[in-house]
N, C-alpha and C positions, 0 to 999 in steps of 0.2 A: 422932377417926376418921382413919384413914390410908388412902391409896389409892396403889397403885403406878403407876397411869396418870397421875397428876398432874392438875392443873386443866386442863380443856378450854378452848376458845376461846368462853367465854360471851358475849363481845361480838359475835362473828360469829353465834352462835345467836340472839341478841336482834335483830340487824340494826337496822332502823329503830325498834324498840321501846324503845330506851334513851331515857330522858327528856332532852330538850333537846340531844340529840347529833346530829351529822351523821355519817352512816355511809358509809364507802368500803370496798369489797371489797379485801382485802389478800391475805394468805397463804391459799391454798386447802388444805383437808384437813390442818389443823394437828394435830400429834401432840406432846404434851408428854412428854419422856422422863424427867422428874424427878418423884419421888413427891410427894404433897401431904399435909399434915396439917391437919385442921380442928378448931377448938375452938368451943364455945358460950360466948360471953362475954355477960353482961348489958349492956344499954345503959349502966347506971350505972357498971359496971366500965370501959367504954371511955371514957366522958366523964371519969371520975376520972383515968384514966391520961393523957389529953390534958392536963388541968389540972395534974396532978402533974409533968408534963414541962415546965412553964413555957410552954406554948403558950396562945394566946388563942383560944378557941372563937369562930368567926365565923358558923357556921351549923350547924343540926341539923334535918334534915327527915325525916319518916316518910312512907312510901308504902303505900297500901292494896293494892299489887300487888307481884309479884316477877318478875324476869326469869329466864329459863332453864327450870328444871323446878319443878313444883308440889310443895311439901312436904306438902300435905294432900290427901286423897281428895276428889273432887267439885269441885275447883277448875275454873274456866272460863278460857278463854284468848281473848285478842284482841290481834292484832299482836305476839305474842311475850311478852305480859304475862299473868301468871296472877293471878287474884283469887278470893276466896271468892264463892260464889253469893249472889244478893240475899236469899235466904230464911235466911241464916245471919248471926249477928252479925259485923261486920267488925272487923278489927284490923290494925295495921301489919304488913307482910310483910318490909320492908327499910327501911333508912335511909341517908342520906348525911350526912357530917360533914365540915366544913372547919375548919381551924385555921391560925394563922400564928404565926411565931416573933417 
């Protein structure tokens, strides 16, 4: 998927909702003038690319919520985080990965 608007300031949109982060207001009304291109890569593809690059995987965490905008209908929000309703089976919505050289 491509977007001429580019990636917005999802950090500012999430504000205090980012896990483990301290938030300070910075640029106001940010507008990205560069187009963005998004791809759907499987978690296995990403981890394999990290390992094939001779990096050492140091952490991989999955989160049952997502910041910014909900990818599914009927999601509920709390403090900038979106998650599936309690009456639906839950699944990870995003992940974090760290690696070192």
